[in-house]
Every structure is written in C-alpha cells, then in structure tokens.
C-alpha positions as a printed NumPy array, in Angstrom:
array([[  0.   ,   0.   ,   0.   ],
       [  2.856,   2.31 ,   0.814],
       [  4.349,   1.72 ,  -2.564],
       [  1.149,   2.85 ,  -4.361],
       [  1.031,   6.087,  -2.394],
       [  4.666,   6.795,  -3.225],
       [  3.995,   6.336,  -6.937],
       [  0.929,   8.666,  -7.093],
       [  2.99 ,  11.731,  -8.058],
       [  4.722,   9.774, -10.826],
       [  1.393,   8.495, -12.183],
       [ -0.118,  11.989, -12.067],
       [  2.806,  13.468, -13.977],
       [  2.533,  10.689, -16.538],
       [ -1.166,  11.371, -17.088],
       [ -0.517,  15.088, -17.482],
       [  2.154,  14.329, -20.045],
       [ -0.199,  12.127, -22.042],
       [ -2.939,  14.773, -21.944],
       [ -0.517,  17.503, -23.06 ],
       [  0.829,  15.436, -25.958],
       [ -1.863,  16.417, -28.533],
       [ -1.26 ,  20.124, -27.959],
       [  2.527,  19.652, -28.383],
       [  2.02 ,  17.72 , -31.599],
       [ -0.415,  20.316, -32.91 ],
       [  2.045,  23.096, -32.138],
       [  4.719,  21.389, -34.233],
       [  2.438,  20.645, -37.219],
       [  2.127,  23.273, -39.926],
       [ -1.458,  24.63 , -40.102],
       [ -3.356,  27.003, -42.35 ],
       [ -1.832,  30.439, -42.524],
       [ -3.384,  32.776, -39.992],
       [ -5.238,  35.814, -41.29 ],
       [ -3.625,  39.156, -40.788],
       [ -4.916,  40.935, -37.685],
       [ -6.116,  43.947, -39.724],
       [ -8.663,  41.837, -41.619],
       [-10.693,  41.195, -38.466],
       [-10.681,  44.908, -37.631],
       [-11.841,  45.815, -41.127],
       [-14.69 ,  43.307, -40.911],
       [-15.773,  44.661, -37.51 ],
       [-15.648,  48.214, -38.838],
       [-17.759,  47.204, -41.856],
       [-20.368,  45.566, -39.644],
       [-20.576,  48.656, -37.451],
       [-20.957,  50.936, -40.477],
       [-23.679,  48.682, -41.924],
       [-25.587,  48.743, -38.619],
       [-25.333,  52.531, -38.479],
       [-26.689,  52.799, -42.025],
       [-29.62 ,  50.499, -41.186],
       [-30.426,  52.5  , -38.048],
       [-30.15 ,  55.774, -39.985],
       [-32.538,  54.582, -42.693],
       [-34.974,  53.348, -40.045],
       [-34.926,  56.698, -38.255],
       [-35.474,  58.57 , -41.522],
       [-38.456,  56.38 , -42.459],
       [-39.953,  56.861, -38.998],
       [-39.519,  60.634, -39.336],
       [-41.259,  60.667, -42.724],
       [-44.132,  58.595, -41.312],
       [-44.484,  60.919, -38.326],
       [-44.56 ,  64.023, -40.552],
       [-47.244,  62.498, -42.785],
       [-49.345,  61.647, -39.733],
       [-48.933,  65.208, -38.441],
       [-50.145,  66.555, -41.78 ],
       [-53.176,  64.274, -41.595],
       [-54.007,  65.355, -38.043],
       [-53.684,  69.013, -39.052],
       [-56.028,  68.511, -42.014],
       [-58.52 ,  66.661, -39.815],
       [-58.468,  69.512, -37.292],
       [-59.019,  72.136, -40.   ],
       [-61.964,  70.257, -41.489],
       [-63.523,  69.655, -38.068],
       [-63.104,  73.328, -37.155],
       [-64.716,  74.381, -40.429],
       [-67.719,  72.148, -39.701],
       [-68.03 ,  73.586, -36.188],
       [-67.768,  77.189, -37.415],
       [-70.836,  76.819, -39.623],
       [-73.758,  77.723, -37.326],
       [-76.233,  75.379, -39.017],
       [-73.82 ,  72.408, -38.662],
       [-72.317,  73.098, -35.241],
       [-74.817,  70.976, -33.284],
       [-74.879,  68.065, -35.73 ],
       [-72.913,  64.853, -35.139],
       [-70.458,  65.155, -38.037],
       [-66.957,  63.709, -37.921],
       [-64.126,  64.047, -40.42 ],
       [-61.556,  61.233, -40.442],
       [-58.331,  61.628, -42.433],
       [-56.267,  58.66 , -43.584],
       [-52.804,  59.52 , -44.845],
       [-50.812,  56.81 , -46.634],
       [-47.109,  56.414, -45.92 ],
       [-45.938,  56.838, -49.515],
       [-46.023,  60.304, -51.028],
       [-47.714,  59.52 , -54.4  ],
       [-50.814,  58.087, -52.712],
       [-53.444,  60.673, -51.841],
       [-54.974,  61.342, -48.464],
       [-58.607,  60.355, -47.969],
       [-60.993,  62.523, -45.938],
       [-64.119,  60.61 , -44.917],
       [-67.019,  62.606, -43.486],
       [-69.436,  60.591, -41.325],
       [-72.52 ,  61.485, -39.391],
       [-76.231,  62.183, -39.591],
       [-78.048,  65.297, -40.789],
       [-81.796,  65.999, -40.844],
       [-82.068,  67.49 , -44.369],
       [-80.45 ,  67.071, -47.784],
       [-79.632,  70.803, -47.777],
       [-77.499,  70.418, -44.64 ],
       [-75.843,  67.389, -46.238],
       [-74.873,  69.485, -49.254],
       [-73.697,  72.362, -47.033],
       [-71.488,  70.065, -44.978],
       [-69.901,  68.441, -48.035],
       [-69.353,  71.828, -49.711],
       [-67.543,  73.135, -46.613],
       [-65.416,  69.983, -46.403],
       [-64.486,  70.092, -50.108],
       [-63.544,  73.78 , -49.881],
       [-61.362,  73.27 , -46.813],
       [-59.676,  70.159, -48.213],
       [-59.148,  71.848, -51.587],
       [-57.346,  74.803, -50.044],
       [-55.335,  72.773, -47.514],
       [-54.422,  69.576, -49.402],
       [-55.519,  69.814, -53.061],
       [-54.602,  66.23 , -53.948],
       [-56.689,  64.768, -51.096],
       [-59.882,  62.911, -51.901],
       [-63.166,  63.287, -49.995],
       [-65.601,  60.479, -49.259],
       [-69.185,  61.145, -48.28 ],
       [-70.596,  58.903, -45.568],
       [-73.203,  61.346, -44.257],
       [-76.675,  59.905, -43.753],
       [-79.796,  62.039, -44.117],
       [-82.004,  60.815, -41.284],
       [-85.077,  62.979, -40.6  ],
       [-86.779,  61.111, -37.733],
       [-83.559,  60.587, -35.824],
       [-82.695,  64.274, -35.983],
       [-85.991,  65.74 , -34.752],
       [-84.612,  66.232, -31.229],
       [-81.551,  68.085, -32.581],
       [-83.617,  70.581, -34.573],
       [-85.836,  71.388, -31.576]])
C-alpha cells in the first residue's frame, strides 16, 4: 500500500504528459496560414458601419411617417373646425376622419361621417369639407358617408 502512495505523483505526472501530448504535436504541425490581424478589424468596422446605415434609414423612415401623420391630423383639425364654425352644422354629429398613406404619391382620404336631418345640410357640410380640403391639401380625396335621417334628428332641430 505504501508503494502505491509513493507512486501517485509519478502516475499523475505521466497522465498530465499524455494529456498535453496532442497540444505539443499540434504546435509542431504546420497549419493554415493565420489571417492578418487587420482583416478582423476591417470586418468589424464594416459591420458597425452597416448597422449605423440600417439605423439611420430606419430613423429617416420613422420621421417621414411621423410628418405624414402630423399633416393628416392638421387637415382633420381644419376640417372639423370648419364644420363647427358653420352655425347650421355646429350641433350636428359630423366627424371628419383623415387617412394619410405612408408613400407620397398616394393621396390622403378625408371621410365625413354622421347624420343630418335634411339634404340641404348634407350638401352644405360636403361643400364646406371640399372647400377646406381643396385649399389645404388639393390632392386629397373626400368620401361622403353622411346619412340624411329625418326622424332621428328631430330632437336636434328642436
């Protein structure tokens, strides 16, 4: 038993030598030529530049979208104000909704919804909307979704 304990350090060193042998052999064998250190730096720089370009384009597209939405909200506010300024239409439930597409060539669509008691008020409301849209955003299109509903509007006229 004593002899085994005395030989433990020798056995351990032998095992370490066997385990280290593949790394010594690999160090002596010729391998593929290593790439120059500058190539890795150039690749990292290129990746960083590409990411910055992608982020820049994304920010620009978001800015364009936000500006188009602001234009649509401004047009919607102008049309709604024009409907409220007309005394005969001020108490009627009329709503103008503006949809602005993202791409510039597509036109904005102004949809007017609500109920009016007479055809004359319907025509007045649409005339006011067309005038306001024509002066503010000439390429915008108007859609008429106003319903003439006499019985429903009797309480409004009173």
